[in-house]
DRENPA-3360 file (N, C-alpha, C; in nm, 2 decimals, always signed):
BEGIN
1 = KTNLPEGQ = -4.22/-5.75/+4.99/-4.33/-5.68/+4.92/-4.36/-5.56/+5.00 ~ -4.37/-5.45/+4.94/-4.41/-5.32/+5.00/-4.51/-5.25/+4.92 ~ -4.57/-5.15/+4.97/-4.66/-5.06/+4.90/-4.59/-4.93/+4.85 ~ -4.46/-4.94/+4.86/-4.38/-4.82/+4.82/-4.35/-4.82/+4.67 ~ -4.34/-4.70/+4.61/-4.30/-4.69/+4.47/-4.16/-4.74/+4.45 ~ -4.13/-4.77/+4.33/-3.99/-4.82/+4.29/-3.89/-4.71/+4.33 ~ -3.77/-4.75/+4.37/-3.67/-4.66/+4.39/-3.58/-4.71/+4.51 ~ -3.48/-4.62/+4.54/-3.39/-4.66/+4.65/-3.43/-4.58/+4.77;
9 = YNVYVSFV = -3.43/-4.65/+4.89/-3.47/-4.59/+5.01/-3.35/-4.61/+5.11 ~ -3.31/-4.50/+5.18/-3.20/-4.51/+5.27/-3.24/-4.50/+5.41 ~ -3.17/-4.58/+5.50/-3.19/-4.56/+5.64/-3.04/-4.53/+5.69 ~ -3.03/-4.42/+5.76/-2.90/-4.39/+5.81/-2.89/-4.44/+5.96 ~ -2.79/-4.52/+5.98/-2.78/-4.58/+6.12/-2.66/-4.53/+6.18 ~ -2.68/-4.47/+6.30/-2.57/-4.42/+6.38/-2.55/-4.51/+6.50 ~ -2.43/-4.54/+6.54/-2.40/-4.63/+6.65/-2.27/-4.59/+6.71 ~ -2.24/-4.64/+6.83/-2.12/-4.62/+6.90/-2.04/-4.75/+6.92;
17 = IDLKGHIT = -1.91/-4.75/+6.90/-1.83/-4.86/+6.94/-1.77/-4.82/+7.07 ~ -1.80/-4.90/+7.18/-1.76/-4.86/+7.31/-1.61/-4.90/+7.33 ~ -1.56/-4.88/+7.45/-1.42/-4.91/+7.49/-1.39/-5.06/+7.48 ~ -1.50/-5.15/+7.49/-1.47/-5.29/+7.49/-1.50/-5.35/+7.35 ~ -1.53/-5.26/+7.25/-1.56/-5.31/+7.12/-1.70/-5.34/+7.08 ~ -1.79/-5.32/+7.18/-1.93/-5.35/+7.16/-2.01/-5.24/+7.09 ~ -2.11/-5.27/+7.01/-2.19/-5.17/+6.94/-2.30/-5.13/+7.04 ~ -2.31/-5.00/+7.06/-2.41/-4.95/+7.15/-2.48/-4.83/+7.09;
25 = DIKTKGND = -2.58/-4.78/+7.15/-2.65/-4.65/+7.12/-2.69/-4.64/+6.97 ~ -2.76/-4.74/+6.92/-2.80/-4.75/+6.78/-2.92/-4.65/+6.76 ~ -2.91/-4.57/+6.66/-3.02/-4.47/+6.63/-3.03/-4.47/+6.48 ~ -3.16/-4.45/+6.43/-3.18/-4.44/+6.28/-3.24/-4.31/+6.24 ~ -3.21/-4.27/+6.12/-3.27/-4.15/+6.06/-3.30/-4.18/+5.92 ~ -3.37/-4.09/+5.85/-3.40/-4.11/+5.71/-3.54/-4.17/+5.70 ~ -3.54/-4.28/+5.62/-3.67/-4.35/+5.60/-3.73/-4.41/+5.72 ~ -3.86/-4.39/+5.74/-3.92/-4.44/+5.87/-4.01/-4.56/+5.84;
33 = YEPFVTEA = -3.99/-4.62/+5.72/-4.07/-4.75/+5.69/-4.02/-4.86/+5.78 ~ -4.10/-4.90/+5.87/-4.06/-4.99/+5.98/-3.98/-5.12/+5.94 ~ -4.02/-5.19/+5.83/-3.94/-5.31/+5.79/-3.80/-5.27/+5.75 ~ -3.78/-5.15/+5.69/-3.64/-5.11/+5.66/-3.56/-5.07/+5.78 ~ -3.62/-5.00/+5.87/-3.56/-4.97/+6.00/-3.52/-5.09/+6.08 ~ -3.61/-5.19/+6.09/-3.58/-5.31/+6.16/-3.47/-5.39/+6.10 ~ -3.47/-5.40/+5.97/-3.36/-5.47/+5.90/-3.23/-5.40/+5.91 ~ -3.22/-5.27/+5.90/-3.10/-5.19/+5.91/-3.04/-5.21/+6.05;
41 = TRLIRAIP = -3.13/-5.21/+6.15/-3.09/-5.22/+6.29/-3.03/-5.37/+6.31 ~ -3.10/-5.46/+6.25/-3.05/-5.60/+6.26/-2.91/-5.62/+6.20 ~ -2.89/-5.56/+6.09/-2.76/-5.57/+6.02/-2.65/-5.51/+6.11 ~ -2.68/-5.40/+6.17/-2.58/-5.33/+6.26/-2.55/-5.42/+6.38 ~ -2.65/-5.48/+6.44/-2.64/-5.56/+6.55/-2.56/-5.69/+6.52 ~ -2.56/-5.73/+6.39/-2.49/-5.85/+6.35/-2.34/-5.83/+6.33 ~ -2.29/-5.70/+6.33/-2.15/-5.68/+6.32/-2.08/-5.74/+6.44 ~ -1.97/-5.82/+6.41/-1.90/-5.88/+6.52/-1.83/-5.77/+6.61;
49 = KYSAPGIQ = -1.80/-5.82/+6.73/-1.73/-5.73/+6.83/-1.60/-5.69/+6.77 ~ -1.57/-5.56/+6.78/-1.44/-5.51/+6.74/-1.33/-5.55/+6.84 ~ -1.21/-5.58/+6.78/-1.11/-5.63/+6.87/-1.04/-5.52/+6.95 ~ -1.06/-5.39/+6.91/-0.99/-5.28/+6.98/-1.08/-5.16/+6.97 ~ -1.08/-5.07/+7.07/-1.16/-4.95/+7.06/-1.08/-4.85/+6.97 ~ -1.15/-4.73/+6.95/-1.08/-4.62/+6.88/-0.97/-4.57/+6.97 ~ -0.87/-4.51/+6.91/-0.76/-4.44/+6.99/-0.74/-4.30/+6.94 ~ -0.74/-4.21/+7.03/-0.72/-4.07/+7.00/-0.62/-4.01/+7.10;
57 = RGKQVKVR = -0.51/-3.95/+7.04/-0.40/-3.90/+7.13/-0.35/-4.00/+7.23 ~ -0.34/-4.13/+7.18/-0.29/-4.23/+7.26/-0.38/-4.29/+7.37 ~ -0.51/-4.25/+7.37/-0.60/-4.30/+7.47/-0.72/-4.37/+7.40 ~ -0.77/-4.47/+7.46/-0.89/-4.54/+7.41/-1.01/-4.45/+7.42 ~ -1.09/-4.44/+7.31/-1.21/-4.36/+7.31/-1.33/-4.44/+7.25 ~ -1.45/-4.40/+7.28/-1.56/-4.44/+7.21/-1.57/-4.37/+7.07 ~ -1.62/-4.44/+6.97/-1.63/-4.39/+6.84/-1.77/-4.40/+6.78 ~ -1.82/-4.29/+6.73/-1.96/-4.29/+6.67/-1.94/-4.30/+6.52;
65 = FTLPIGFI = -2.02/-4.39/+6.46/-2.02/-4.41/+6.32/-2.16/-4.39/+6.27 ~ -2.17/-4.34/+6.15/-2.30/-4.33/+6.08/-2.29/-4.40/+5.94 ~ -2.37/-4.50/+5.91/-2.36/-4.57/+5.79/-2.50/-4.56/+5.72 ~ -2.49/-4.53/+5.58/-2.62/-4.54/+5.51/-2.64/-4.68/+5.46 ~ -2.76/-4.73/+5.48/-2.80/-4.86/+5.43/-2.91/-4.84/+5.34 ~ -2.89/-4.89/+5.21/-2.99/-4.86/+5.10/-3.07/-4.99/+5.08 ~ -3.20/-4.96/+5.05/-3.29/-5.07/+5.01/-3.35/-5.03/+4.87 ~ -3.35/-5.12/+4.78/-3.40/-5.09/+4.65/-3.53/-5.17/+4.63;
73 = VETEKN = -3.63/-5.09/+4.60/-3.77/-5.14/+4.58/-3.79/-5.15/+4.43 ~ -3.83/-5.27/+4.38/-3.86/-5.29/+4.24/-4.00/-5.35/+4.23 ~ -4.06/-5.32/+4.12/-4.19/-5.38/+4.10/-4.17/-5.53/+4.06 ~ -4.26/-5.61/+4.10/-4.26/-5.75/+4.07/-4.28/-5.78/+3.92 ~ -4.19/-5.85/+3.86/-4.21/-5.88/+3.72/-4.27/-6.02/+3.70 ~ -4.38/-6.03/+3.63/-4.44/-6.16/+3.61/-4.38/-6.24/+3.51;
% end
């Protein structure tokens, strides 16, 4: 339940996959409604460890990703 009007709200989550496959440096943009930011961050933290890092020109590198996570707010129907 929120006090927000109906619609879709997006939180853009940026994070880095490090050389060991761990998710680090999580940042959010877009909607600043705290429950949405908290849930989007929780979802990213729940991603399992990657088995391999990114590779560029034959070398292992850190990779930054940005994902949009959408939340749909609907009015409660009685």
